[in-house]
C-alpha positions as CSV (number, residue, x, y, z in Angstrom):
1,M,57.5,242.5,66.0
2,S,53.8,241.5,65.9
3,S,52.3,239.4,63.2
4,P,49.7,241.0,61.0
5,T,47.1,238.6,62.4
6,K,47.8,239.5,66.0
7,E,47.7,243.2,65.2
8,F,44.4,242.7,63.4
9,L,42.9,240.7,66.3
10,D,44.1,243.3,68.9
11,K,42.5,246.1,66.9
12,F,39.3,244.0,66.2
13,F,38.8,243.2,69.9
14,E,39.5,246.8,70.9
15,L,36.8,248.0,68.5
16,C,34.3,245.4,69.9
17,R,35.0,246.6,73.4
18,E,34.5,250.2,72.4
19,F,31.0,249.5,70.9
20,Q,29.8,246.7,73.2
21,E,27.7,249.1,75.3
22,E,25.9,250.4,72.2
23,I,25.6,247.1,70.2
24,P,24.6,243.9,71.9
25,A,26.9,240.9,71.4
26,Y,24.3,238.9,69.6
27,K,24.0,241.7,67.0
28,M,27.8,241.9,66.5
29,A,27.8,238.1,66.0
30,E,25.0,238.5,63.4
31,I,27.0,241.3,61.6
32,F,30.2,239.0,61.7
33,R,28.2,236.0,60.2
34,D,26.9,238.3,57.5
35,Y,30.4,239.4,56.7
36,A,31.7,235.9,56.6
37,D,28.9,234.9,54.3
38,R,29.8,237.7,52.0
39,L,33.4,236.5,51.9
40,D,32.3,233.0,51.0
41,G,29.8,234.0,48.5
């Protein structure tokens, strides 16, 4: 049985692959930084 973290990462990377042609990697990174900032703040 998979751990919740592994399942999350698998789904997360699948989602990133799905959108990588529409959203540039630098923009995805910016979105993830913004999300992390919101979690911290």
